[in-house]
A tleap script that builds the chain and sets N, CA, C and O, in Angstrom:
source leaprc.protein.ff14SB
mol = sequence {
  NMET ASP SER SER SER LEU CYS LEU LEU PHE
  LEU THR LEU CYS SER ALA ASP ALA PHE LYS
  HIE TYR GLU VAL TYR ARG CYS VAL PHE ASN
  SER SER ASP LEU GLU ASP ILE GLU TYR ILE
  TYR SER LYS TYR HIE LYS LYS LYS GLU TYR
  MET ARG PHE SER SER SER LEU GLY LYS TYR
  VAL GLY TYR THR GLU TYR GLY VAL LYS ASN
  ALA GLU ARG ALA ASN LYS ASP THR SER GLU
  LEU SER VAL ARG ARG ALA GLN LYS GLU ALA
  TYR CYS LYS HIE ASN ILE ASP ILE ASP TYR
  GLN THR ALA LEU SER LYS CSER
}
set mol.1.N position { 55.704 -4.779 -54.985 }
set mol.1.CA position { 55.221 -6.052 -55.467 }
set mol.1.C position { 55.655 -6.230 -56.922 }
set mol.1.O position { 55.776 -5.260 -57.669 }
set mol.2.N position { 55.887 -7.481 -57.309 }
set mol.2.CA position { 56.324 -7.732 -58.670 }
set mol.2.C position { 55.143 -7.749 -59.635 }
set mol.2.O position { 53.992 -7.576 -59.235 }
set mol.3.N position { 55.448 -7.959 -60.900 }
set mol.3.CA position { 54.410 -7.881 -61.926 }
set mol.3.C position { 53.426 -9.038 -61.869 }
set mol.3.O position { 52.389 -8.991 -62.530 }
set mol.4.N position { 53.729 -10.089 -61.084 }
set mol.4.CA position { 52.793 -11.202 -60.979 }
set mol.4.C position { 51.763 -10.999 -59.871 }
set mol.4.O position { 50.945 -11.885 -59.625 }
set mol.5.N position { 51.790 -9.866 -59.210 }
set mol.5.CA position { 50.834 -9.577 -58.142 }
set mol.5.C position { 49.437 -9.389 -58.704 }
set mol.5.O position { 49.261 -8.916 -59.828 }
set mol.6.N position { 48.459 -9.760 -57.917 }
set mol.6.CA position { 47.068 -9.577 -58.281 }
set mol.6.C position { 46.458 -8.545 -57.361 }
set mol.6.O position { 47.040 -8.203 -56.332 }
set mol.7.N position { 45.293 -8.049 -57.724 }
set mol.7.CA position { 44.678 -7.002 -56.915 }
set mol.7.C position { 43.164 -7.113 -56.972 }
set mol.7.O position { 42.585 -7.251 -58.049 }
set mol.8.N position { 42.522 -7.051 -55.802 }
set mol.8.CA position { 41.072 -6.900 -55.715 }
set mol.8.C position { 40.809 -5.423 -55.520 }
set mol.8.O position { 41.537 -4.772 -54.770 }
set mol.9.N position { 39.809 -4.875 -56.158 }
set mol.9.CA position { 39.545 -3.445 -56.088 }
set mol.9.C position { 38.062 -3.206 -55.886 }
set mol.9.O position { 37.233 -3.749 -56.616 }
set mol.10.N position { 37.724 -2.387 -54.888 }
set mol.10.CA position { 36.346 -2.008 -54.616 }
set mol.10.C position { 36.282 -0.502 -54.434 }
set mol.10.O position { 37.177 0.080 -53.820 }
set mol.11.N position { 35.252 0.134 -54.949 }
set mol.11.CA position { 35.102 1.580 -54.882 }
set mol.11.C position { 33.831 1.959 -54.130 }
set mol.11.O position { 32.820 1.260 -54.202 }
set mol.12.N position { 33.898 3.071 -53.410 }
set mol.12.CA position { 32.724 3.698 -52.822 }
set mol.12.C position { 32.685 5.116 -53.368 }
set mol.12.O position { 33.648 5.863 -53.192 }
set mol.13.N position { 31.601 5.507 -54.024 }
set mol.13.CA position { 31.512 6.817 -54.666 }
set mol.13.C position { 30.435 7.678 -54.014 }
set mol.13.O position { 29.359 7.191 -53.668 }
set mol.14.N position { 30.736 8.953 -53.852 }
set mol.14.CA position { 29.773 9.931 -53.344 }
set mol.14.C position { 29.975 11.228 -54.124 }
set mol.14.O position { 31.113 11.613 -54.393 }
set mol.15.N position { 28.897 11.899 -54.488 }
set mol.15.CA position { 29.045 13.200 -55.134 }
set mol.15.C position { 27.892 14.100 -54.726 }
set mol.15.O position { 26.758 13.648 -54.568 }
set mol.16.N position { 28.196 15.370 -54.559 }
set mol.16.CA position { 27.181 16.368 -54.225 }
set mol.16.C position { 27.715 17.740 -54.620 }
set mol.16.O position { 28.834 18.102 -54.256 }
set mol.17.N position { 26.933 18.488 -55.348 }
set mol.17.CA position { 27.302 19.853 -55.738 }
set mol.17.C position { 28.685 19.941 -56.369 }
set mol.17.O position { 29.464 20.832 -56.031 }
set mol.18.N position { 28.992 19.036 -57.273 }
set mol.18.CA position { 30.228 19.017 -58.037 }
set mol.18.C position { 31.460 18.635 -57.217 }
set mol.18.O position { 32.564 18.611 -57.762 }
set mol.19.N position { 31.308 18.341 -55.944 }
set mol.19.CA position { 32.426 17.844 -55.147 }
set mol.19.C position { 32.388 16.332 -55.208 }
set mol.19.O position { 31.362 15.726 -54.897 }
set mol.20.N position { 33.472 15.723 -55.599 }
set mol.20.CA position { 33.517 14.281 -55.742 }
set mol.20.C position { 34.467 13.686 -54.720 }
set mol.20.O position { 35.625 14.087 -54.599 }
set mol.21.N position { 33.939 12.717 -53.992 }
set mol.21.CA position { 34.719 12.015 -52.983 }
set mol.21.C position { 34.551 10.524 -53.231 }
set mol.21.O position { 33.438 10.051 -53.464 }
set mol.22.N position { 35.642 9.791 -53.182 }
set mol.22.CA position { 35.515 8.345 -53.268 }
set mol.22.C position { 36.619 7.662 -52.479 }
set mol.22.O position { 37.669 8.237 -52.196 }
set mol.23.N position { 36.338 6.412 -52.138 }
set mol.23.CA position { 37.252 5.596 -51.356 }
set mol.23.C position { 37.547 4.335 -52.154 }
set mol.23.O position { 36.668 3.798 -52.828 }
set mol.24.N position { 38.775 3.871 -52.074 }
set mol.24.CA position { 39.179 2.668 -52.783 }
set mol.24.C position { 39.752 1.683 -51.773 }
set mol.24.O position { 40.619 2.031 -50.972 }
set mol.25.N position { 39.259 0.456 -51.821 }
set mol.25.CA position { 39.759 -0.625 -50.977 }
set mol.25.C position { 40.479 -1.594 -51.907 }
set mol.25.O position { 39.883 -2.086 -52.865 }
set mol.26.N position { 41.750 -1.874 -51.637 }
set mol.26.CA position { 42.520 -2.769 -52.498 }
set mol.26.C position { 43.184 -3.856 -51.672 }
set mol.26.O position { 43.604 -3.639 -50.535 }
set mol.27.N position { 43.266 -5.016 -52.271 }
set mol.27.CA position { 44.019 -6.120 -51.700 }
set mol.27.C position { 45.036 -6.539 -52.751 }
set mol.27.O position { 44.660 -7.062 -53.800 }
set mol.28.N position { 46.299 -6.318 -52.487 }
set mol.28.CA position { 47.361 -6.685 -53.413 }
set mol.28.C position { 47.995 -7.959 -52.866 }
set mol.28.O position { 48.353 -8.025 -51.690 }
set mol.29.N position { 48.136 -8.977 -53.728 }
set mol.29.CA position { 48.592 -10.268 -53.216 }
set mol.29.C position { 49.317 -11.086 -54.268 }
set mol.29.O position { 49.099 -10.917 -55.467 }
set mol.30.N position { 50.190 -11.981 -53.798 }
set mol.30.CA position { 50.888 -12.951 -54.644 }
set mol.30.C position { 50.385 -14.363 -54.397 }
set mol.30.O position { 50.527 -15.239 -55.250 }
set mol.31.N position { 49.802 -14.580 -53.234 }
set mol.31.CA position { 49.257 -15.888 -52.872 }
set mol.31.C position { 48.166 -15.667 -51.830 }
set mol.31.O position { 47.890 -14.530 -51.448 }
set mol.32.N position { 47.554 -16.742 -51.375 }
set mol.32.CA position { 46.522 -16.609 -50.353 }
set mol.32.C position { 47.110 -16.599 -48.940 }
set mol.32.O position { 46.370 -16.526 -47.960 }
set mol.33.N position { 48.434 -16.671 -48.838 }
set mol.33.CA position { 49.102 -16.587 -47.539 }
set mol.33.C position { 48.956 -15.164 -47.001 }
set mol.33.O position { 49.224 -14.197 -47.715 }
set mol.34.N position { 48.534 -15.039 -45.748 }
set mol.34.CA position { 48.275 -13.729 -45.150 }
set mol.34.C position { 49.502 -12.810 -45.202 }
set mol.34.O position { 49.357 -11.591 -45.300 }
set mol.35.N position { 50.688 -13.378 -45.137 }
set mol.35.CA position { 51.922 -12.573 -45.183 }
set mol.35.C position { 52.150 -11.945 -46.558 }
set mol.35.O position { 52.855 -10.943 -46.672 }
set mol.36.N position { 51.565 -12.522 -47.587 }
set mol.36.CA position { 51.733 -12.012 -48.960 }
set mol.36.C position { 50.637 -11.054 -49.379 }
set mol.36.O position { 50.541 -10.703 -50.555 }
set mol.37.N position { 49.809 -10.624 -48.439 }
set mol.37.CA position { 48.672 -9.753 -48.748 }
set mol.37.C position { 48.920 -8.364 -48.171 }
set mol.37.O position { 49.359 -8.222 -47.030 }
set mol.38.N position { 48.632 -7.337 -48.977 }
set mol.38.CA position { 48.657 -5.960 -48.484 }
set mol.38.C position { 47.274 -5.353 -48.692 }
set mol.38.O position { 46.747 -5.365 -49.804 }
set mol.39.N position { 46.694 -4.828 -47.628 }
set mol.39.CA position { 45.407 -4.142 -47.679 }
set mol.39.C position { 45.688 -2.647 -47.756 }
set mol.39.O position { 46.436 -2.111 -46.937 }
set mol.40.N position { 45.091 -1.972 -48.738 }
set mol.40.CA position { 45.280 -0.529 -48.915 }
set mol.40.C position { 43.907 0.124 -48.999 }
set mol.40.O position { 43.066 -0.267 -49.808 }
set mol.41.N position { 43.696 1.118 -48.156 }
set mol.41.CA position { 42.446 1.890 -48.131 }
set mol.41.C position { 42.817 3.341 -48.434 }
set mol.41.O position { 43.537 3.971 -47.660 }
set mol.42.N position { 42.329 3.872 -49.556 }
set mol.42.CA position { 42.668 5.227 -49.986 }
set mol.42.C position { 41.427 6.102 -50.046 }
set mol.42.O position { 40.341 5.634 -50.389 }
set mol.43.N position { 41.595 7.383 -49.707 }
set mol.43.CA position { 40.509 8.360 -49.798 }
set mol.43.C position { 40.913 9.432 -50.819 }
set mol.43.O position { 42.034 9.940 -50.803 }
set mol.44.N position { 39.970 9.756 -51.702 }
set mol.44.CA position { 40.202 10.717 -52.772 }
set mol.44.C position { 39.179 11.840 -52.715 }
set mol.44.O position { 38.045 11.644 -52.276 }
set mol.45.N position { 39.589 13.004 -53.161 }
set mol.45.CA position { 38.688 14.135 -53.338 }
set mol.45.C position { 39.078 14.816 -54.636 }
set mol.45.O position { 40.225 15.221 -54.822 }
set mol.46.N position { 38.101 14.936 -55.536 }
set mol.46.CA position { 38.341 15.522 -56.860 }
set mol.46.C position { 39.534 14.861 -57.556 }
set mol.46.O position { 40.430 15.542 -58.054 }
set mol.47.N position { 39.533 13.542 -57.583 }
set mol.47.CA position { 40.517 12.713 -58.274 }
set mol.47.C position { 41.909 12.738 -57.659 }
set mol.47.O position { 42.843 12.198 -58.252 }
set mol.48.N position { 42.075 13.343 -56.500 }
set mol.48.CA position { 43.395 13.427 -55.874 }
set mol.48.C position { 43.389 12.642 -54.561 }
set mol.48.O position { 42.577 12.901 -53.673 }
set mol.49.N position { 44.298 11.692 -54.455 }
set mol.49.CA position { 44.402 10.928 -53.217 }
set mol.49.C position { 44.952 11.836 -52.127 }
set mol.49.O position { 46.004 12.456 -52.284 }
set mol.50.N position { 44.221 11.902 -51.019 }
set mol.50.CA position { 44.689 12.760 -49.937 }
set mol.50.C position { 45.101 11.985 -48.694 }
set mol.50.O position { 45.782 12.532 -47.826 }
set mol.51.N position { 44.697 10.710 -48.592 }
set mol.51.CA position { 45.038 9.940 -47.404 }
set mol.51.C position { 44.977 8.452 -47.728 }
set mol.51.O position { 44.124 8.016 -48.502 }
set mol.52.N position { 45.890 7.664 -47.130 }
set mol.52.CA position { 45.926 6.221 -47.382 }
set mol.52.C position { 46.311 5.468 -46.114 }
set mol.52.O position { 47.166 5.903 -45.342 }
set mol.53.N position { 45.651 4.318 -45.920 }
set mol.53.CA position { 46.075 3.357 -44.903 }
set mol.53.C position { 46.665 2.168 -45.641 }
set mol.53.O position { 46.061 1.652 -46.581 }
set mol.54.N position { 47.833 1.737 -45.219 }
set mol.54.CA position { 48.460 0.555 -45.785 }
set mol.54.C position { 48.749 -0.426 -44.659 }
set mol.54.O position { 49.311 -0.049 -43.631 }
set mol.55.N position { 48.363 -1.693 -44.850 }
set mol.55.CA position { 48.621 -2.687 -43.809 }
set mol.55.C position { 50.119 -2.943 -43.653 }
set mol.55.O position { 50.558 -3.409 -42.602 }
set mol.56.N position { 50.903 -2.645 -44.680 }
set mol.56.CA position { 52.361 -2.799 -44.570 }
set mol.56.C position { 52.939 -1.815 -43.561 }
set mol.56.O position { 53.856 -2.153 -42.812 }
set mol.57.N position { 52.402 -0.596 -43.544 }
set mol.57.CA position { 52.849 0.420 -42.582 }
set mol.57.C position { 52.093 0.327 -41.270 }
set mol.57.O position { 52.637 0.630 -40.209 }
set mol.58.N position { 50.832 -0.095 -41.345 }
set mol.58.CA position { 49.997 -0.198 -40.149 }
set mol.58.C position { 49.458 1.132 -39.664 }
set mol.58.O position { 49.029 1.250 -38.517 }
set mol.59.N position { 49.478 2.143 -40.538 }
set mol.59.CA position { 48.986 3.466 -40.169 }
set mol.59.C position { 48.569 4.234 -41.415 }
set mol.59.O position { 48.790 3.790 -42.542 }
set mol.60.N position { 47.957 5.400 -41.187 }
set mol.60.CA position { 47.560 6.301 -42.270 }
set mol.60.C position { 48.713 7.222 -42.636 }
set mol.60.O position { 49.542 7.572 -41.796 }
set mol.61.N position { 48.746 7.606 -43.907 }
set mol.61.CA position { 49.700 8.598 -44.407 }
set mol.61.C position { 48.903 9.624 -45.195 }
set mol.61.O position { 48.042 9.259 -45.995 }
set mol.62.N position { 49.182 10.909 -44.978 }
set mol.62.CA position { 48.513 11.972 -45.710 }
set mol.62.C position { 49.360 12.462 -46.860 }
set mol.62.O position { 50.587 12.491 -46.766 }
set mol.63.N position { 48.706 12.853 -47.959 }
set mol.63.CA position { 49.418 13.314 -49.155 }
set mol.63.C position { 49.139 14.777 -49.483 }
set mol.63.O position { 49.771 15.339 -50.378 }
set mol.64.N position { 48.216 15.392 -48.780 }
set mol.64.CA position { 47.934 16.816 -48.932 }
set mol.64.C position { 47.893 17.401 -47.522 }
set mol.64.O position { 47.940 16.660 -46.540 }
set mol.65.N position { 47.806 18.716 -47.422 }
set mol.65.CA position { 47.717 19.338 -46.102 }
set mol.65.C position { 46.500 18.796 -45.340 }
set mol.65.O position { 46.595 18.450 -44.162 }
set mol.66.N position { 45.373 18.731 -46.023 }
set mol.66.CA position { 44.152 18.190 -45.430 }
set mol.66.C position { 44.342 16.718 -45.043 }
set mol.66.O position { 43.915 16.287 -43.972 }
set mol.67.N position { 44.985 15.961 -45.926 }
set mol.67.CA position { 45.213 14.540 -45.678 }
set mol.67.C position { 46.150 14.285 -44.510 }
set mol.67.O position { 45.936 13.354 -43.733 }
set mol.68.N position { 47.189 15.107 -44.378 }
set mol.68.CA position { 48.134 14.957 -43.268 }
set mol.68.C position { 47.415 15.171 -41.935 }
set mol.68.O position { 47.620 14.415 -40.985 }
set mol.69.N position { 46.578 16.200 -41.870 }
set mol.69.CA position { 45.829 16.471 -40.631 }
set mol.69.C position { 44.885 15.323 -40.303 }
set mol.69.O position { 44.784 14.908 -39.148 }
set mol.70.N position { 44.195 14.810 -41.314 }
set mol.70.CA position { 43.268 13.698 -41.089 }
set mol.70.C position { 44.006 12.407 -40.754 }
set mol.70.O position { 43.519 11.609 -39.953 }
set mol.71.N position { 45.173 12.192 -41.354 }
set mol.71.CA position { 45.966 11.005 -41.044 }
set mol.71.C position { 46.454 11.052 -39.599 }
set mol.71.O position { 46.432 10.039 -38.901 }
set mol.72.N position { 46.889 12.216 -39.156 }
set mol.72.CA position { 47.331 12.366 -37.764 }
set mol.72.C position { 46.187 12.060 -36.801 }
set mol.72.O position { 46.375 11.367 -35.802 }
set mol.73.N position { 45.012 12.577 -37.107 }
set mol.73.CA position { 43.831 12.321 -36.273 }
set mol.73.C position { 43.489 10.840 -36.268 }
set mol.73.O position { 43.249 10.266 -35.205 }
set mol.74.N position { 43.464 10.216 -37.432 }
set mol.74.CA position { 43.104 8.793 -37.537 }
set mol.74.C position { 44.135 7.906 -36.840 }
set mol.74.O position { 43.773 6.893 -36.241 }
set mol.75.N position { 45.408 8.274 -36.912 }
set mol.75.CA position { 46.455 7.475 -36.275 }
set mol.75.C position { 46.398 7.534 -34.755 }
set mol.75.O position { 46.932 6.653 -34.081 }
set mol.76.N position { 45.761 8.559 -34.211 }
set mol.76.CA position { 45.582 8.662 -32.760 }
set mol.76.C position { 44.377 7.859 -32.276 }
set mol.76.O position { 44.255 7.579 -31.084 }
set mol.77.N position { 43.497 7.492 -33.190 }
set mol.77.CA position { 42.275 6.756 -32.870 }
set mol.77.C position { 42.571 5.253 -32.935 }
set mol.77.O position { 42.563 4.660 -34.014 }
set mol.78.N position { 42.829 4.649 -31.783 }
set mol.78.CA position { 43.218 3.238 -31.748 }
set mol.78.C position { 42.129 2.313 -32.284 }
set mol.78.O position { 42.440 1.269 -32.858 }
set mol.79.N position { 40.863 2.677 -32.108 }
set mol.79.CA position { 39.789 1.828 -32.635 }
set mol.79.C position { 39.764 1.867 -34.159 }
set mol.79.O position { 39.518 0.845 -34.800 }
set mol.80.N position { 40.017 3.034 -34.742 }
set mol.80.CA position { 40.078 3.156 -36.207 }
set mol.80.C position { 41.225 2.317 -36.762 }
set mol.80.O position { 41.049 1.602 -37.749 }
set mol.81.N position { 42.391 2.399 -36.140 }
set mol.81.CA position { 43.532 1.615 -36.597 }
set mol.81.C position { 43.273 0.115 -36.451 }
set mol.81.O position { 43.661 -0.671 -37.315 }
set mol.82.N position { 42.625 -0.277 -35.371 }
set mol.82.CA position { 42.307 -1.695 -35.158 }
set mol.82.C position { 41.389 -2.222 -36.245 }
set mol.82.O position { 41.576 -3.332 -36.743 }
set mol.83.N position { 40.394 -1.420 -36.613 }
set mol.83.CA position { 39.466 -1.820 -37.672 }
set mol.83.C position { 40.206 -1.977 -38.991 }
set mol.83.O position { 40.024 -2.980 -39.682 }
set mol.84.N position { 41.027 -1.020 -39.349 }
set mol.84.CA position { 41.767 -1.082 -40.622 }
set mol.84.C position { 42.742 -2.253 -40.636 }
set mol.84.O position { 42.856 -2.950 -41.644 }
set mol.85.N position { 43.438 -2.473 -39.541 }
set mol.85.CA position { 44.398 -3.588 -39.483 }
set mol.85.C position { 43.696 -4.930 -39.606 }
set mol.85.O position { 44.239 -5.861 -40.202 }
set mol.86.N position { 42.503 -5.040 -39.053 }
set mol.86.CA position { 41.743 -6.293 -39.110 }
set mol.86.C position { 41.211 -6.578 -40.517 }
set mol.86.O position { 40.911 -7.729 -40.836 }
set mol.87.N position { 41.091 -5.565 -41.351 }
set mol.87.CA position { 40.546 -5.742 -42.694 }
set mol.87.C position { 41.429 -6.625 -43.565 }
set mol.87.O position { 40.926 -7.281 -44.478 }
set mol.88.N position { 42.715 -6.657 -43.310 }
set mol.88.CA position { 43.620 -7.502 -44.097 }
set mol.88.C position { 43.159 -8.956 -44.038 }
set mol.88.O position { 43.106 -9.643 -45.058 }
set mol.89.N position { 42.830 -9.411 -42.844 }
set mol.89.CA position { 42.391 -10.802 -42.707 }
set mol.89.C position { 40.898 -10.959 -43.001 }
set mol.89.O position { 40.502 -11.868 -43.731 }
set mol.90.N position { 40.076 -10.082 -42.440 }
set mol.90.CA position { 38.625 -10.231 -42.573 }
set mol.90.C position { 38.139 -9.978 -43.995 }
set mol.90.O position { 37.259 -10.689 -44.479 }
set mol.91.N position { 38.687 -8.992 -44.660 }
set mol.91.CA position { 38.209 -8.575 -45.976 }
set mol.91.C position { 39.039 -9.218 -47.090 }
set mol.91.O position { 38.499 -9.892 -47.967 }
set mol.92.N position { 40.343 -9.003 -47.045 }
set mol.92.CA position { 41.204 -9.490 -48.132 }
set mol.92.C position { 41.307 -11.011 -48.144 }
set mol.92.O position { 41.036 -11.648 -49.162 }
set mol.93.N position { 41.691 -11.582 -47.032 }
set mol.93.CA position { 41.909 -13.038 -46.973 }
set mol.93.C position { 40.650 -13.785 -47.395 }
set mol.93.O position { 40.723 -14.748 -48.158 }
set mol.94.N position { 39.498 -13.343 -46.901 }
set mol.94.CA position { 38.225 -13.974 -47.243 }
set mol.94.C position { 37.993 -13.955 -48.758 }
set mol.94.O position { 37.702 -14.992 -49.353 }
set mol.95.N position { 38.121 -12.785 -49.379 }
set mol.95.CA position { 37.859 -12.655 -50.817 }
set mol.95.C position { 38.926 -13.334 -51.669 }
set mol.95.O position { 38.616 -13.900 -52.717 }
set mol.96.N position { 40.166 -13.280 -51.231 }
set mol.96.CA position { 41.237 -13.927 -51.993 }
set mol.96.C position { 41.062 -15.443 -51.974 }
set mol.96.O position { 41.273 -16.103 -52.991 }
set mol.97.N position { 40.680 -15.997 -50.827 }
set mol.97.CA position { 40.429 -17.441 -50.757 }
set mol.97.C position { 39.337 -17.853 -51.739 }
set mol.97.O position { 39.450 -18.889 -52.395 }
set mol.98.N position { 38.285 -17.050 -51.842 }
set mol.98.CA position { 37.207 -17.335 -52.800 }
set mol.98.C position { 37.738 -17.286 -54.229 }
set mol.98.O position { 37.433 -18.162 -55.038 }
set mol.99.N position { 38.541 -16.252 -54.541 }
set mol.99.CA position { 39.112 -16.132 -55.897 }
set mol.99.C position { 40.014 -17.315 -56.226 }
set mol.99.O position { 39.944 -17.861 -57.328 }
set mol.100.N position { 40.852 -17.711 -55.288 }
set mol.100.CA position { 41.741 -18.843 -55.523 }
set mol.100.C position { 40.943 -20.129 -55.745 }
set mol.100.O position { 41.260 -20.901 -56.649 }
set mol.101.N position { 39.917 -20.366 -54.936 }
set mol.101.CA position { 39.104 -21.575 -55.100 }
set mol.101.C position { 38.396 -21.567 -56.449 }
set mol.101.O position { 38.310 -22.603 -57.107 }
set mol.102.N position { 37.891 -20.419 -56.864 }
set mol.102.CA position { 37.223 -20.304 -58.167 }
set mol.102.C position { 38.218 -20.575 -59.296 }
set mol.102.O position { 37.903 -21.304 -60.237 }
set mol.103.N position { 39.409 -19.995 -59.207 }
set mol.103.CA position { 40.421 -20.197 -60.257 }
set mol.103.C position { 40.875 -21.643 -60.312 }
set mol.103.O position { 41.049 -22.198 -61.396 }
set mol.104.N position { 41.067 -22.259 -59.151 }
set mol.104.CA position { 41.535 -23.650 -59.134 }
set mol.104.C position { 40.475 -24.614 -59.639 }
set mol.104.O position { 40.803 -25.624 -60.261 }
set mol.105.N position { 39.206 -24.313 -59.379 }
set mol.105.CA position { 38.143 -25.209 -59.837 }
set mol.105.C position { 37.939 -25.098 -61.351 }
set mol.105.O position { 37.393 -26.019 -61.960 }
set mol.106.N position { 38.361 -23.999 -61.966 }
set mol.106.CA position { 38.210 -23.793 -63.413 }
set mol.106.C position { 39.359 -24.455 -64.179 }
set mol.106.O position { 39.211 -24.756 -65.364 }
set mol.107.N position { 40.502 -24.685 -63.523 }
set mol.107.CA position { 41.663 -25.214 -64.250 }
set mol.107.C position { 41.696 -26.718 -64.283 }
set mol.107.O position { 42.614 -27.303 -64.859 }
savepdb mol mol.pdb
quit
Protein backbone atom coordinates (compact mmCIF):
# COMPACT_ATOMS: atom_id res chain seq x y z
CA UNK A 1 0.00 0.00 0.00
CA UNK A 2 1.18 3.52 -0.69
CA UNK A 3 1.80 6.24 1.86
CA UNK A 4 -1.75 7.58 1.49
CA UNK A 5 -3.23 4.41 2.99
CA UNK A 6 -5.16 4.63 6.22
CA UNK A 7 -5.47 2.05 8.95
CA UNK A 8 -7.96 1.15 11.68
CA UNK A 9 -6.29 -0.63 14.59
CA UNK A 10 -7.83 -2.57 17.48
CA UNK A 11 -5.99 -4.52 20.18
CA UNK A 12 -6.96 -7.37 22.48
CA UNK A 13 -4.57 -7.79 25.43
CA UNK A 14 -4.14 -10.69 27.86
CA UNK A 15 -1.43 -11.26 30.45
CA UNK A 16 -0.81 -13.86 33.13
CA UNK A 17 2.35 -14.81 35.01
CA UNK A 18 4.58 -12.57 32.87
CA UNK A 19 3.44 -14.20 29.62
CA UNK A 20 1.99 -11.58 27.32
CA UNK A 21 -0.33 -12.41 24.47
CA UNK A 22 -2.17 -9.96 22.28
CA UNK A 23 -4.08 -9.83 19.03
CA UNK A 24 -4.22 -6.97 16.56
CA UNK A 25 -7.04 -6.40 14.08
CA UNK A 26 -6.18 -3.97 11.27
CA UNK A 27 -8.01 -2.59 8.30
CA UNK A 28 -5.69 -0.99 5.75
CA UNK A 29 -7.50 1.01 3.08
CA UNK A 30 -7.29 3.71 0.40
CA UNK A 31 -11.03 4.16 -0.04
CA UNK A 32 -14.30 2.70 1.19
CA UNK A 33 -14.41 0.39 -1.85
CA UNK A 34 -14.24 -3.23 -0.63
CA UNK A 35 -11.52 -4.02 -3.20
CA UNK A 36 -9.24 -1.38 -1.64
CA UNK A 37 -9.50 -2.83 1.87
CA UNK A 38 -7.15 -5.37 3.46
CA UNK A 39 -8.11 -7.02 6.75
CA UNK A 40 -5.14 -8.25 8.82
CA UNK A 41 -5.47 -10.27 12.03
CA UNK A 42 -2.17 -10.86 13.87
CA UNK A 43 -1.35 -12.86 17.00
CA UNK A 44 1.62 -11.95 19.20
CA UNK A 45 3.36 -13.55 22.15
CA UNK A 46 5.97 -11.61 24.12
CA UNK A 47 6.03 -8.84 21.49
CA UNK A 48 6.75 -11.26 18.63
CA UNK A 49 4.23 -11.85 15.88
CA UNK A 50 3.84 -15.58 15.43
CA UNK A 51 0.82 -15.86 13.13
CA UNK A 52 -1.16 -13.62 10.75
CA UNK A 53 -4.29 -13.83 8.61
CA UNK A 54 -4.40 -11.49 5.64
CA UNK A 55 -7.50 -11.06 3.49
CA UNK A 56 -5.18 -10.51 0.51
CA UNK A 57 -3.86 -14.07 0.89
CA UNK A 58 -7.07 -15.52 2.29
CA UNK A 59 -5.19 -17.72 4.75
CA UNK A 60 -2.96 -17.76 7.84
CA UNK A 61 0.83 -17.54 7.68
CA UNK A 62 3.11 -18.55 10.56
CA UNK A 63 6.31 -16.68 11.43
CA UNK A 64 7.71 -18.95 14.15
CA UNK A 65 7.75 -22.73 14.56
CA UNK A 66 4.74 -22.45 16.87
CA UNK A 67 3.03 -20.04 14.46
CA UNK A 68 3.57 -22.29 11.43
CA UNK A 69 1.94 -25.23 13.24
CA UNK A 70 -1.00 -23.09 14.33
CA UNK A 71 -1.37 -21.56 10.86
CA UNK A 72 -1.49 -25.02 9.30
CA UNK A 73 -4.17 -26.07 11.78
CA UNK A 74 -6.21 -22.88 11.24
CA UNK A 75 -5.97 -23.17 7.45
CA UNK A 76 -7.52 -26.65 7.63
CA UNK A 77 -10.48 -25.29 9.63
CA UNK A 78 -12.89 -24.05 6.95
CA UNK A 79 -15.17 -22.38 9.51
CA UNK A 80 -12.24 -20.39 10.94
CA UNK A 81 -11.21 -19.24 7.46
CA UNK A 82 -14.81 -18.31 6.61
CA UNK A 83 -15.06 -16.16 9.73
CA UNK A 84 -11.79 -14.35 9.01
CA UNK A 85 -12.64 -13.80 5.34
CA UNK A 86 -16.03 -12.35 6.29
CA UNK A 87 -14.40 -9.82 8.64
CA UNK A 88 -13.18 -7.73 5.70
CA UNK A 89 -16.74 -6.77 4.88
CA UNK A 90 -18.44 -7.11 8.27
CA UNK A 91 -15.76 -5.42 10.39
CA UNK A 92 -13.63 -3.25 8.12
CA UNK A 93 -16.20 -2.01 5.62
CA UNK A 94 -18.64 -1.11 8.41
CA UNK A 95 -16.06 0.91 10.39
CA UNK A 96 -14.48 2.51 7.33
CA UNK A 97 -17.88 3.72 6.10
CA UNK A 98 -18.43 5.36 9.50
CA UNK A 99 -14.98 7.01 9.36
CA UNK A 100 -15.57 8.30 5.84
CA UNK A 101 -18.99 9.72 6.75
CA UNK A 102 -17.53 11.42 9.84
CA UNK A 103 -14.64 12.91 7.82
CA UNK A 104 -16.92 14.10 5.02
CA UNK A 105 -19.38 15.72 7.43
CA UNK A 106 -16.51 17.67 9.08
CA UNK A 107 -15.16 19.10 5.80
